[in-house]
N, C-alpha and C positions, 0 to 999 in steps of 0.2 A: 504493500500500500504506499509506503513511505516514497518509493522510487518514481510514483505518479504525483507526489504531492507539488512538485513544481508545475507540471502541466496544468493541474487543477488551479494553483495559484495564477497561472498567465491567464486561464480562461477567466476567472473571477476579476482579474485586474482588468482584463481587456473591456469585458461588460461594464465595470464600473467606470472606466474611462471614457467609454463611448456615451454613456449615460450623462456624465458631465460635460461633455463635449457638446451633445444634443442640447442640454439645458443651457449652456454658455452660449451656443450659436443663436438659440431661440432668444436669449435676452438680447443679443447684440442685434439681430434682424429686428426686434421691438423697437429698439432704441434709434436704429440707423435707416427705417425705411418708411416710405409713406405710399399709399395706393395710387398707381398708374392710373392716370385721368385724360390723357392724349386721346383727342377724338379719332384720329386715324387708326390708331392702335386698338382702341375700342370697339371700332367697327369690325376688325379683324377678329379680336376674341368674341364678339357676337357671334359671327359666322360659326367659329369653332364651337361654341357652346349649343349653337341651334343643333348642328351635326352631332353633337353627344347628348342632345336633349336635356340640356342644365339651363337653368334659369341664367346663369352669367360664369363667367370665368374670372375670377379676381387675381390681378397681377400687381406685384407690388415694385418701386424702385429701391434698390439697395444703394445706399449712398457711399459708394466705394469707386474709384477709378478704374481699376482692371475691366477690360472687356469679359463679360462672362453671363450666364444664367445659372440660376439656382434651385434645385428643388429641395426644399427643406425635409427634414425628417417628419415635420408634423404636417406636410402636405402643401403647404404654400409654395407659390412660384415666383420668383424674383428676376428682375432684370437688373443689371448693374447701371449706376449712373454713367459710368464710362461707355457702356453699350448703348444706352439712350441717348448719348450725346453723339454718338456717331449717326444715330438715325436722324437727330436734328440738324446734323451738318450735311445730310444727303449722302453718307458714306454707305448707308445701308438703307434699304426700302422698309416699308411698312410690311410688306408680304415677307421680306427675309427675317425681320425681326419675329415676326408672327409665327415663322418655323422655329425659332428658338425655343418660344413659348410652348408650343406645340410638342417638341422634343423634352422638354422639362416635365410637361404634363405625363408624357410617356413614362420617365421615371416614377412618377407618382402612382400612375395607374397600375404599373407593373411591379410595385413593391420594392424597387431597387433600394430606396433608402432605408427601409427597414431591415431588409435582407442584408445589407453591410453590416449590421451590428453582429449577425451570426457568423458572416464570413471573415470580419474582422477578428473576432473571437478564435475562430478555427484557425485563422492564419497564425495568429499569435502562439496559440497551442503548439500548432505544426512546428513553429521556427524554433520553439523551446525544445520540443522532443528530438528534432532533427540534431539541434545544436548540441543537445547532450550525447546522442550516438556518434555523431561525426567527429565530436571532439576527444572521444575516446580512439576512434580509428586513425583521425589526423588531428594531432594536437596542434594549436595554435592557429589552425585557418578553419576547423571544424564550423565554428559560429559563423564566420563570414559567408561560408558556402550555404550554410542554412539559411542565412539572410537575403542572400542573392536568389536562391530557389525560391523562398516564399515572396520575395519580391516580383519575381517573374510571374509566379501563380496570381498575385493581386492585380498585376497589370493586363494580364489574361481575361480574368473575371471582370475586370472594369472594361474592357474592350467590347466583351461581350454584351454588357449593360448598355453601352454607346449604340451597338448595332441594333439592338431591340427597341431603344427610345428612337432611334432614327427610322425604324419600320413603322412604329406607331405614329409617328409624326407624319409620315408619309401618307399613311392611310386616312389621318385625320385633315391633312391639308387637302387631300383629294376629294373626301366626302365634303369637305368644306367649299370646294369651288375655287380654292387658292391655288391649288396644284403644287407639284414637287419641283418646279424650275427654280421658286426662291431658294427653297432647301439647299438645292444643289449651288446655285449662285452664291450662296452664303458661305458654303464649305470653302469654294474657293477663294474667298477674301479673308477667312479667318485667320490664316496664317500672318497676313499683312497687319490685321487688325490688332492682334494679340502679340504681335512682334516675337513670335516664338514659333519657328517652323520645324524645330526637332530635327535639324540638319546633324547627321553624324550620330544620331540615337538609333539602335536597332528597333525595328517596328515592333518587336515582341515585349521591349521594354516601355514602349510609350502606353499610358493610360487610355488613350484616344486613338481610334484606329487613323491609318493614313488618309490623306484627303480624297486621294484616287480610288481607293478601297472603300470609301464611304459613298461615294459618288457611283463607282459600278455596282454596289449592293441596291442602291435606290432603283438605278436603271434597271436592274433584274426585277426588281419588283414591278416596274411599270410595264415590262414586257409581259410578265406573269398575269398582271391585273388587265393588260390590253388597253392602257390608258395611256395619253400623250402628257408630258410635263406641263 
């Protein structure tokens, strides 16, 4: 029983840290966000809400500069002030920003935020177990190998979530009459907008799939559904 204690402690620690992080994030979002009231974007969210048979889709502006969208663990959807500023400056269209909202809705609808608590806990336990075993076989570097392997696993799981959210967004945008063209065009802009192309980083270490792969996946869906972008 004692030999499993470190693993059990790792799981308990991971769960506690996740809950604390979720609480801290929710508090930060409460303090640093306001509801999105832009009429053009409200028109887009109204169309998506109608497609989902919902009375409305509430979106918030998160007052930080990095370009990003966020699906909070409590189900709220956020667009950063930096992303909204790109829209105001004409660098991103209302349809393109609506594709981000649809993507974050996908994370919520598919339970990705909640599932990450289980994944994070399991990965932490796996890291601890691997480190214990590998450190005995390869002293000095076993822990580093264990950390690298679990990092690769986390990245792969995250990329899987992104593909699923992309597919959800593509379906919702199609049903809303917005189409998938804005979704694909935004992907082509994202690297420049975020100033992070990921050059030199192996694809399997990225938490998000490569731009070309995401676009290809959406085009495969279009062919499957027999729809035009």
